[in-house]
RODO-733395 format. One record per residue: residue number from 1; residue in one letter; x, y, z of N, C-alpha, C in turn. Coordinates in steps of 0.05 Angstrom, whole numbers, plus 5000, padded with zeros to 4 digits. Example, Ala and Ser with C-alpha at 12.3 -4.5 7.8 and 13.67 -1.06 7.14 Angstrom:
<nodes>
   nr  rest    nu    nv    nw   cau   cav   caw    cu    cv    cw
    1     A  5264  4886  5156  5246  4910  5156  5264  4934  5156
    2     S  5257  4955  5142  5273  4979  5143  5258  5001  5157
</nodes>
This chain:
<nodes>
   nr  rest    nu    nv    nw   cau   cav   caw    cu    cv    cw
    1     X  3570  4910  5304  3584  4918  5279  3574  4902  5255
    2     X  3562  4916  5236  3550  4903  5213  3572  4897  5192
    3     X  3569  4873  5180  3587  4865  5158  3571  4864  5133
    4     X  3570  4885  5117  3555  4886  5092  3572  4902  5073
    5     X  3574  4893  5048  3592  4906  5030  3580  4906  5002
    6     X  3577  4930  4990  3568  4933  4963  3589  4948  4947
    7     X  3602  4933  4928  3622  4947  4911  3611  4970  4895
    8     X  3585  4967  4888  3573  4989  4872  3571  5015  4889
    9     X  3563  5012  4914  3561  5036  4931  3589  5048  4935
   10     X  3609  5031  4940  3636  5040  4945  3646  5056  4921
   11     X  3641  5046  4897  3650  5059  4872  3636  5086  4869
   12     X  3609  5086  4874  3594  5111  4871  3603  5132  4891
   13     X  3607  5123  4916  3615  5142  4937  3644  5152  4932
   14     X  3661  5135  4922  3688  5143  4915  3688  5164  4893
   15     X  3670  5161  4874  3667  5181  4853  3658  5207  4864
   16     X  3637  5206  4882  3627  5230  4895  3648  5244  4912
   17     X  3662  5228  4928  3681  5240  4947  3708  5246  4934
   18     X  3716  5229  4916  3743  5232  4904  3743  5248  4878
   19     X  3732  5236  4857  3734  5248  4831  3720  5275  4829
   20     X  3695  5277  4840  3681  5302  4838  3694  5324  4853
   21     X  3707  5317  4875  3722  5337  4891  3746  5348  4875
   22     X  3760  5329  4862  3783  5337  4845  3774  5355  4823
   23     X  3751  5348  4810  3741  5363  4788  3732  5391  4796
   24     X  3718  5393  4819  3707  5419  4828  3728  5436  4841
   25     X  3747  5424  4855  3767  5440  4870  3795  5431  4866
   26     X  3806  5434  4842  3834  5425  4837  3855  5439  4854
   27     X  3848  5462  4865  3867  5476  4882  3873  5461  4907
   28     X  3853  5445  4917  3858  5429  4941  3878  5407  4935
   29     X  3878  5396  4911  3897  5376  4904  3925  5388  4905
   30     X  3928  5412  4894  3954  5426  4895  3963  5432  4923
   31     X  3944  5438  4940  3952  5445  4968  3962  5420  4982
   32     X  3949  5397  4978  3958  5372  4990  3985  5363  4979
   33     X  3990  5370  4954  4015  5362  4941  4038  5381  4948
   34     X  4032  5405  4957  4052  5425  4962  4071  5416  4985
   35     X  4060  5404  5006  4076  5397  5029  4097  5376  5022
   36     X  4090  5354  5009  4110  5334  5002  4132  5346  4983
   37     X  4123  5362  4964  4143  5374  4946  4161  5393  4960
   38     X  4150  5410  4978  4167  5428  4993  4187  5413  5011
   39     X  4178  5391  5023  4196  5375  5039  4217  5362  5022
   40     X  4210  5353  4999  4229  5341  4980  4251  5361  4973
   41     X  4242  5386  4967  4261  5407  4960  4280  5413  4983
   42     X  4270  5415  5007  4286  5421  5030  4307  5399  5035
   43     X  4298  5374  5033  4316  5351  5037  4338  5351  5015
   44     X  4330  5358  4991  4350  5360  4969  4371  5381  4975
   45     X  4363  5404  4985  4381  5426  4991  4399  5419  5015
   46     X  4387  5409  5036  4402  5403  5061  4422  5380  5057
   47     X  4413  5359  5043  4430  5335  5039  4447  5337  5014
   48     X  4445  5359  4999  4459  5362  4974  4453  5339  4955
   49     X  4429  5330  4955  4420  5309  4937  4424  5281  4946
   50     X  4437  5277  4968  4444  5249  4977  4420  5234  4986
   51     X  4399  5247  4996  4376  5233  5006  4351  5236  4989
   52     X  4355  5245  4964  4332  5249  4946  4317  5222  4941
   53     X  4332  5201  4938  4319  5175  4933  4300  5167  4956
   54     X  4309  5171  4981  4293  5166  5004  4269  5185  5005
   55     X  4273  5210  4998  4252  5230  5000  4230  5224  4979
   56     X  4238  5215  4955  4219  5209  4934  4202  5185  4942
   57     X  4215  5165  4953  4200  5141  4962  4181  5149  4985
   58     X  4191  5166  5003  4175  5175  5025  4152  5193  5016
   59     X  4157  5208  4994  4136  5225  4984  4111  5210  4975
   60     X  4115  5186  4964  4092  5170  4956  4076  5161  4981
   61     X  4091  5152  5001  4079  5143  5026  4064  5167  5040
   62     X  4077  5190  5041  4066  5213  5054  4041  5223  5040
   63     X  4042  5224  5013  4019  5234  4998  3994  5218  5004
   64     X  3997  5191  5003  3973  5174  5007  3964  5175  5036
   65     X  3983  5173  5055  3976  5172  5083  3964  5198  5093
   66     X  3976  5221  5086  3966  5246  5095  3939  5253  5083
   67     X  3934  5246  5057  3908  5250  5046  3887  5233  5059
   68     X  3894  5208  5065  3874  5191  5079  3868  5201  5107
   69     X  3888  5209  5122  3884  5219  5149  3869  5245  5149
   70     X  3872  5261  5128  3858  5287  5127  3828  5283  5124
   71     X  3819  5258  5117  3791  5252  5115  3777  5254  5142
   72     X  3792  5255  5164  3781  5259  5190  3763  5284  5190
   73     X  3774  5306  5179  3758  5331  5178  3734  5328  5159
   74     X  3737  5314  5137  3715  5310  5118  3692  5293  5130
   75     X  3700  5271  5144  3679  5254  5155  3664  5268  5178
   76     X  3679  5285  5193  3665  5301  5214  3646  5321  5201
   77     X  3655  5333  5179  3638  5353  5165  3613  5339  5153
   78     X  3617  5315  5142  3594  5301  5131  3573  5294  5153
   79     X  3584  5287  5176  3566  5278  5198  3552  5301  5212
   80     X  3568  5322  5218  3558  5344  5235  3544  5366  5220
   81     X  3553  5372  5196  3542  5394  5181  3523  5386  5159
   82     X  3532  5367  5142  3515  5359  5120  3494  5337  5128
   83     X  3499  5324  5151  3481  5303  5160  3481  5280  5140
   84     X  3503  5277  5124  3505  5256  5104  3505  5229  5117
   85     X  3518  5226  5140  3520  5200  5153  3493  5191  5161
   86     X  3476  5209  5171  3448  5201  5178  3433  5190  5154
   87     X  3438  5203  5131  3425  5195  5106  3434  5167  5098
   88     X  3460  5162  5101  3471  5136  5094  3461  5114  5113
   89     X  3459  5121  5139  3448  5101  5158  3419  5094  5150
   90     X  3403  5114  5143  3375  5109  5135  3374  5093  5109
   91     X  3394  5096  5092  3395  5081  5067  3407  5053  5070
   92     X  3411  5044  5095  3421  5017  5101  3450  5013  5091
   93     X  3466  5034  5091  3494  5032  5084  3509  5024  5110
   94     X  3528  5006  5107  3544  4997  5130  3569  5015  5134
   95     X  3580  5016  5158  3605  5031  5162  3628  5020  5146
   96     X  3628  4994  5140  3649  4982  5124  3648  4994  5096
   97     X  3624  4996  5085  3621  5008  5058  3630  5037  5058
   98     X  3623  5051  5079  3630  5080  5081  3660  5083  5082
   99     X  3673  5068  5099  3703  5070  5102  3716  5063  5076
  100     X  3706  5042  5063  3718  5034  5037  3714  5056  5016
  101     X  3691  5068  5016  3686  5090  4997  3704  5114  5002
  102     X  3707  5121  5028  3725  5143  5035  3754  5136  5027
  103     X  3762  5111  5032  3789  5104  5025  3795  5104  4996
  104     X  3776  5093  4980  3780  5093  4951  3778  5122  4940
  105     X  3760  5138  4952  3759  5166  4943  3785  5181  4949
  106     X  3797  5175  4971  3823  5188  4978  3845  5178  4959
  107     X  3843  5153  4950  3863  5143  4931  3860  5159  4904
  108     X  3835  5164  4896  3831  5180  4872  3841  5209  4877
  109     X  3836  5219  4900  3845  5246  4907  3875  5249  4907
  110     X  3888  5227  4915  3918  5226  4916  3930  5221  4889
  111     X  3914  5214  4869  3925  5205  4843  3944  5224  4830
  112     X  3937  5251  4828  3956  5269  4815  3984  5269  4828
  113     X  3984  5269  4855  4010  5268  4869  4024  5242  4865
  114     X  4009  5220  4865  4021  5194  4860  4033  5192  4833
  115     X  4019  5203  4813  4030  5202  4785  4057  5217  4784
  116     X  4058  5240  4797  4083  5256  4797  4106  5241  4811
  117     X  4101  5230  4835  4123  5216  4849  4130  5190  4836
  118     X  4111  5176  4825  4117  5150  4811  4133  5156  4786
  119     X  4126  5178  4772  4141  5185  4748  4170  5191  4755
  120     X  4175  5205  4777  4202  5212  4786  4217  5187  4795
  121     X  4203  5169  4809  4216  5144  4817  4224  5127  4793
  122     X  4208  5128  4772  4215  5112  4748  4236  5127  4732
  123     X  4234  5153  4729  4254  5168  4713  4282  5167  4725
  124     X  4283  5168  4752  4309  5167  4765  4318  5138  4771
  125     X  4302  5119  4762  4309  5090  4765  4314  5083  4794
  126     X  4296  5093  4811  4298  5086  4840  4283  5059  4844
  127     X  4258  5058  4833  4243  5033  4833  4244  5022  4805
  128     X  4255  4998  4802  4261  4988  4775  4248  4961  4769
  129     X  4246  4943  4788  4236  4916  4783  4206  4914  4787
  130     X  4195  4893  4775  4166  4888  4778  4159  4882  4807
  131     X  4177  4868  4821  4172  4861  4849  4171  4886  4866
  132     X  4189  4906  4860  4189  4931  4876  4163  4947  4871
  133     X  4154  4948  4846  4129  4962  4840  4106  4948  4853
  134     X  4106  4922  4853  4084  4907  4865  4082  4912  4895
  135     X  4106  4911  4908  4106  4917  4937  4097  4945  4943
  136     X  4105  4964  4927  4097  4992  4930  4067  4995  4928
  137     X  4055  4982  4908  4026  4983  4905  4012  4970  4928
  138     X  4022  4947  4938  4010  4934  4961  4011  4952  4985
  139     X  4034  4964  4990  4037  4981  5014  4018  5005  5013
  140     X  4014  5017  4990  3996  5040  4987  3967  5032  4992
  141     X  3959  5009  4982  3932  5000  4986  3926  4994  5015
  142     X  3945  4981  5028  3942  4975  5057  3942  5000  5074
  143     X  3959  5019  5066  3960  5045  5081  3933  5059  5079
  144     X  3922  5060  5055  3896  5073  5051  3875  5061  5070
  145     X  3875  5034  5073  3856  5020  5090  3859  5028  5119
  146     X  3884  5027  5129  3888  5033  5157  3884  5062  5164
  147     X  3894  5080  5147  3891  5109  5152  3862  5118  5150
  148     X  3847  5106  5132  3819  5113  5129  3803  5104  5154
  149     X  3811  5081  5165  3798  5072  5190  3803  5092  5213
  150     X  3828  5101  5215  3835  5121  5236  3820  5147  5231
  151     X  3818  5156  5206  3804  5181  5200  3774  5179  5207
  152     X  3762  5156  5200  3734  5153  5206  3729  5152  5237
  153     X  3747  5138  5251  3745  5136  5280  3745  5164  5292
  154     X  3765  5180  5284  3767  5207  5295  3743  5225  5287
  155     X  3736  5224  5261  3714  5241  5252  3688  5234  5264
  156     X  3683  5209  5269  3657  5200  5280  3655  5206  5310
  157     X  3677  5212  5323  3676  5217  5352  3677  5247  5359
  158     X  3683  5264  5340  3684  5293  5345  3656  5303  5350
  159     X  3653  5322  5369  3627  5333  5375  3623  5360  5363
  160     X  3644  5372  5351  3642  5399  5339  3661  5400  5315
  161     X  3651  5413  5294  3666  5415  5269  3689  5434  5271
  162     X  3689  5452  5291  3708  5475  5292  3737  5467  5288
  163     X  3746  5447  5303  3774  5440  5303  3780  5414  5287
  164     X  3762  5405  5271  3765  5379  5258  3788  5380  5238
  165     X  3789  5400  5221  3810  5401  5200  3837  5407  5212
  166     X  3838  5424  5234  3863  5429  5247  3874  5403  5260
  167     X  3856  5388  5273  3864  5362  5285  3873  5343  5263
  168     X  3859  5343  5241  3867  5325  5218  3895  5332  5208
  169     X  3900  5358  5205  3927  5366  5195  3949  5359  5215
  170     X  3943  5363  5241  3963  5356  5261  3970  5327  5261
  171     X  3949  5310  5261  3953  5281  5261  3968  5273  5236
  172     X  3960  5284  5213  3972  5278  5188  4002  5284  5188
  173     X  4009  5307  5197  4038  5315  5198  4053  5298  5219
  174     X  4041  5294  5242  4054  5279  5263  4060  5250  5254
  175     X  4041  5238  5240  4043  5209  5233  4058  5205  5207
  176     X  4064  5226  5192  4078  5223  5167  4106  5237  5166
  177     X  4110  5258  5181  4135  5273  5180  4156  5263  5200
  178     X  4147  5256  5224  4166  5247  5244  4177  5219  5238
  179     X  4160  5201  5229  4171  5174  5221  4191  5177  5198
  180     X  4207  5156  5194  4228  5158  5173  4218  5154  5145
  181     X  4200  5172  5137  4190  5170  5109  4208  5185  5090
  182     X  4219  5207  5098  4236  5223  5080  4266  5220  5085
  183     X  4273  5203  5104  4301  5199  5110  4305  5169  5117
  184     X  4330  5159  5117  4335  5131  5123  4327  5124  5151
  185     X  4314  5101  5154  4306  5092  5181  4330  5086  5199
  186     X  4353  5082  5187  4378  5076  5202  4388  5101  5218
  187     X  4377  5124  5211  4385  5148  5226  4374  5148  5255
  188     X  4353  5132  5259  4340  5132  5285  4351  5110  5303
  189     X  4353  5116  5329  4360  5094  5348  4337  5073  5348
  190     X  4344  5049  5355  4325  5027  5354  4300  5033  5371
  191     X  4305  5044  5395  4282  5050  5413  4263  5070  5400
  192     X  4273  5090  5387  4256  5110  5375  4241  5098  5351
  193     X  4255  5081  5336  4242  5067  5313  4218  5050  5323
  194     X  4223  5035  5344  4201  5019  5355  4178  5036  5364
  195     X  4184  5058  5377  4162  5076  5387  4146  5087  5364
  196     X  4159  5093  5341  4146  5105  5318  4130  5085  5302
  197     X  4133  5059  5309  4117  5039  5295  4087  5042  5299
  198     X  4079  5059  5318  4051  5064  5321  4039  5078  5297
  199     X  4056  5092  5282  4047  5105  5257  4047  5085  5234
  200     X  4026  5082  5219  4026  5063  5197  4047  5070  5175
  201     X  4056  5095  5175  4077  5103  5155  4104  5092  5162
  202     X  4109  5086  5187  4136  5076  5195  4143  5049  5184
  203     X  4127  5028  5190  4133  5002  5178  4132  5002  5147
  204     X  4115  5019  5136  4114  5022  5106  4141  5032  5096
  205     X  4151  5053  5109  4177  5065  5100  4200  5046  5103
  206     X  4201  5033  5127  4224  5014  5132  4222  4991  5112
  207     X  4199  4981  5107  4195  4958  5089  4204  4965  5061
  208     X  4195  4988  5051  4203  4996  5024  4232  5003  5022
  209     X  4243  5017  5042  4272  5024  5041  4289  4999  5041
  210     X  4282  4979  5057  4298  4955  5058  4296  4939  5031
  211     X  4272  4939  5019  4269  4923  4995  4281  4938  4971
  212     X  4277  4964  4969  4286  4979  4945  4316  4984  4946
  213     X  4326  4992  4969  4354  4999  4971  4373  4977  4980
  214     X  4363  4958  4995  4379  4936  5005  4373  4909  4991
  215     X  4350  4908  4977  4343  4883  4964  4333  4861  4982
  216     X  4325  4869  5007  4316  4849  5027  4287  4853  5033
  217     X  4271  4832  5029  4243  4833  5037  4240  4823  5065
  218     X  4232  4840  5083  4228  4833  5111  4199  4823  5115
  219     X  4197  4797  5113  4170  4784  5114  4157  4789  5141
  220     X  4171  4786  5164  4157  4792  5190  4148  4821  5192
  221     X  4163  4839  5181  4155  4867  5182  4131  4872  5163
  222     X  4130  4858  5141  4107  4860  5123  4082  4850  5137
  223     X  4085  4827  5151  4062  4817  5166  4053  4836  5188
  224     X  4072  4848  5202  4065  4868  5222  4051  4892  5210
  225     X  4061  4901  5188  4049  4924  5174  4021  4919  5166
  226     X  4015  4896  5154  3988  4889  5146  3970  4886  5171
  227     X  3980  4872  5192  3965  4869  5216  3958  4896  5229
  228     X  3977  4914  5230  3973  4940  5243  3951  4955  5228
  229     X  3952  4956  5202  3932  4971  5187  3904  4957  5188
  230     X  3904  4931  5188  3878  4917  5192  3867  4924  5220
  231     X  3884  4925  5240  3875  4932  5267  3864  4961  5267
  232     X  3877  4980  5254  3866  5007  5253  3839  5008  5239
  233     X  3837  4993  5217  3811  4992  5203  3790  4980  5220
  234     X  3797  4959  5235  3777  4946  5252  3770  4964  5275
  235     X  3789  4979  5286  3782  4998  5307  3762  5019  5297
  236     X  3766  5028  5273  3747  5047  5261  3719  5035  5260
  237     X  3717  5010  5251  3691  4997  5250  3679  4992  5277
  238     X  3696  4983  5296  3686  4976  5322  3680  4999  5340
  239     X  3696  5020  5339  3693  5042  5358  3682  5068  5346
  240     X  3681  5068  5319  3669  5092  5306  3640  5094  5311
  241     X  3630  5118  5313  3601  5123  5318  3586  5125  5292
  242     X  3571  5104  5285  3557  5104  5260  3528  5114  5264
  243     X  3513  5101  5281  3486  5110  5287  3486  5127  5312
  244     X  3475  5151  5310  3474  5169  5333  3455  5158  5355
</nodes>
């Protein structure tokens, strides 16, 4: 596993993968934003507005995580169809630089949805203090890192492009909708909550819910959340197929 990192390459690739995609295909941004907004509307109707605060906080987590995980299909397409990964290998790009570029590009891709949900969080005074905003920003950055590692790991191991985007959508929904992102984590029995910790969205949601709504910063959970996402990023680096 090579450890080489060029911020310049990461920035250029993020522009290519993130900003240029938004500019050329804004409809894709709307499609990725439709699911969190539809879920928010359904939760508002079913709960009669009681769980909107949780749904808005979860919408931020879901937008970033699902966009990052959907890169599984993109990385498979780059490798199998465009042969872009072969070109990057020949150009002496490391997998760490590639994953970082994909992650930053997905953050750019998620930006319109993030702006909308952050504006609602601020307008409804759900997130109010500087400490809450700082924790939210940290959680999103760490989520991007872990989810991008998982996406690269899956995309680099697929042998055919046919089912890549379907698999990406399934994993994205499974890892962001079943965990307590849009509803209070207290609704789940402890055993189910522990089982769902395999999803990076679960500790993120519990951490933010406890800090924003209860005013309690769970330091051990924060450490677990960072460790889990670092582990997913490392798995992508260690087990992902870079050179054919």
